[in-house]
GUKOLZA-582385 format. One record per residue: x, z, y of N, C-alpha, C, O in turn; residue number from 1; residue in three letters. Coordinates in steps of 0.02 Angstrom, whole numbers, plus 50000, padded with zeros to 5 digits. Example, Ala and Ser with C-alpha at 12.3 -4.5 7.8 and 13.67 -1.06 7.14 Angstrom:
<nodes>
[node [50660 50390 49716] [50615 50390 49775] [50660 50390 49835] [50712 50423 49834] 1 Ala]
[node [50642 50354 49888] [50684 50357 49947] [50645 50394 50002] [50670 50402 50057] 2 Ser]
</nodes>
This chain:
<nodes>
[node [50211 47719 52111] [50176 47740 52171] [50203 47806 52196] [50216 47814 52256] 1 Unk]
[node [50213 47854 52150] [50238 47920 52170] [50308 47915 52198] [50327 47951 52244] 2 Unk]
[node [50348 47870 52169] [50416 47861 52193] [50418 47837 52265] [50457 47861 52305] 3 Unk]
[node [50375 47790 52281] [50371 47764 52349] [50350 47818 52398] [50378 47824 52452] 4 Unk]
[node [50301 47858 52378] [50277 47912 52421] [50332 47963 52433] [50342 47986 52490] 5 Unk]
[node [50369 47982 52381] [50422 48031 52388] [50478 48004 52432] [50505 48040 52474] 6 Unk]
[node [50496 47940 52423] [50549 47910 52464] [50528 47909 52538] [50569 47924 52581] 7 Unk]
[node [50466 47892 52552] [50442 47889 52621] [50442 47959 52652] [50458 47966 52711] 8 Unk]
[node [50423 48009 52614] [50423 48078 52641] [50494 48100 52656] [50506 48131 52708] 9 Unk]
[node [50541 48086 52611] [50610 48105 52622] [50638 48068 52684] [50673 48099 52724] 10 Unk]
[node [50624 48005 52691] [50647 47967 52749] [50617 47994 52813] [50651 47998 52865] 11 Unk]
[node [50554 48014 52810] [50521 48043 52868] [50554 48108 52888] [50567 48121 52947] 12 Unk]
[node [50568 48150 52839] [50601 48214 52853] [50671 48203 52881] [50692 48238 52927] 13 Unk]
[node [50708 48155 52854] [50774 48140 52881] [50770 48113 52953] [50811 48131 52995] 14 Unk]
[node [50721 48071 52966] [50713 48045 53033] [50691 48098 53082] [50709 48095 53141] 15 Unk]
[node [50654 48148 53059] [50629 48200 53103] [50682 48253 53116] [50692 48273 53173] 16 Unk]
[node [50716 48276 53063] [50764 48330 53069] [50837 48307 53073] [50880 48346 53093] 17 Unk]
[node [50851 48245 53054] [50920 48221 53052] [50957 48225 53118] [51013 48251 53118] 18 Unk]
[node [50929 48201 53173] [50966 48203 53237] [50981 48274 53261] [51027 48284 53300] 19 Unk]
[node [50945 48323 53237] [50959 48392 53257] [51023 48418 53226] [51057 48461 53254] 20 Unk]
[node [51040 48392 53167] [51099 48415 53131] [51161 48374 53146] [51217 48400 53144] 21 Unk]
[node [51152 48311 53162] [51208 48267 53176] [51189 48217 53230] [51139 48182 53224] 22 Unk]
[node [51228 48214 53282] [51212 48168 53337] [51224 48095 53317] [51198 48050 53350] 23 Unk]
[node [51263 48083 53264] [51275 48015 53243] [51219 47988 53198] [51219 47929 53181] 24 Unk]
[node [51173 48031 53178] [51118 48010 53135] [51071 47966 53175] [51052 47984 53231] 25 Unk]
[node [51052 47908 53149] [51010 47862 53189] [50940 47889 53200] [50911 47922 53156] 26 Unk]
[node [50914 47876 53258] [50845 47896 53274] [50800 47838 53253] [50808 47782 53277] 27 Unk]
[node [50752 47853 53210] [50711 47800 53181] [50648 47786 53221] [50618 47733 53213] 28 Unk]
[node [50627 47832 53262] [50570 47820 53305] [50504 47820 53269] [50494 47858 53221] 29 Unk]
[node [50459 47778 53292] [50390 47779 53268] [50382 47744 53200] [50330 47753 53168] 30 Unk]
[node [50430 47706 53179] [50424 47669 53117] [50414 47716 53058] [50370 47706 53016] 31 Unk]
[node [50454 47768 53054] [50449 47814 52998] [50384 47853 53001] [50355 47868 52949] 32 Unk]
[node [50360 47868 53060] [50297 47904 53066] [50239 47859 53042] [50192 47884 53012] 33 Unk]
[node [50243 47795 53057] [50192 47749 53031] [50196 47745 52955] [50144 47742 52922] 34 Unk]
[node [50256 47744 52928] [50264 47742 52856] [50237 47804 52822] [50208 47800 52768] 35 Unk]
[node [50246 47862 52853] [50220 47924 52823] [50144 47924 52824] [50113 47951 52778] 36 Unk]
[node [50114 47897 52875] [50041 47892 52876] [50017 47847 52819] [49968 47863 52786] 37 Unk]
[node [50051 47792 52808] [50034 47748 52752] [50043 47784 52686] [50002 47777 52641] 38 Unk]
[node [50097 47823 52680] [50109 47860 52618] [50055 47911 52606] [50034 47920 52549] 39 Unk]
[node [50032 47945 52657] [49979 47995 52650] [49914 47962 52630] [49877 47987 52587] 40 Unk]
[node [49899 47905 52660] [49838 47868 52642] [49841 47846 52569] [49792 47853 52532] 41 Unk]
[node [49899 47820 52547] [49907 47800 52478] [49900 47860 52430] [49870 47854 52377] 42 Unk]
[node [49927 47917 52450] [49922 47977 52409] [49849 47998 52402] [49827 48015 52347] 43 Unk]
[node [49812 47998 52457] [49741 48017 52454] [49702 47969 52411] [49660 47990 52370] 44 Unk]
[node [49714 47904 52420] [49678 47854 52378] [49696 47863 52305] [49653 47855 52261] 45 Unk]
[node [49759 47878 52291] [49781 47888 52222] [49747 47949 52191] [49725 47947 52133] 46 Unk]
[node [49742 48004 52230] [49711 48064 52205] [49636 48055 52194] [49606 48086 52150] 47 Unk]
[node [49605 48013 52236] [49533 48000 52228] [49519 47951 52172] [49461 47942 52152] 48 Unk]
[node [49570 47919 52147] [49561 47873 52092] [49542 47802 52112] [49522 47763 52069] 49 Unk]
[node [49549 47786 52175] [49531 47719 52199] [49585 47669 52178] [49569 47612 52161] 50 Unk]
[node [49648 47690 52178] [49702 47645 52158] [49723 47658 52087] [49768 47626 52061] 51 Unk]
</nodes>
């Protein structure tokens, strides 16, 4: 579970800051932002002990 959350956060950061550093970096759009919301929800549920 933690691995998935960390991967999603890293991908979100790359999608957010990547195009600023390199114009050839693909723009991921809203998909990564939706994934980070899912990752945050999973993290909160994990910390609360629901999962």
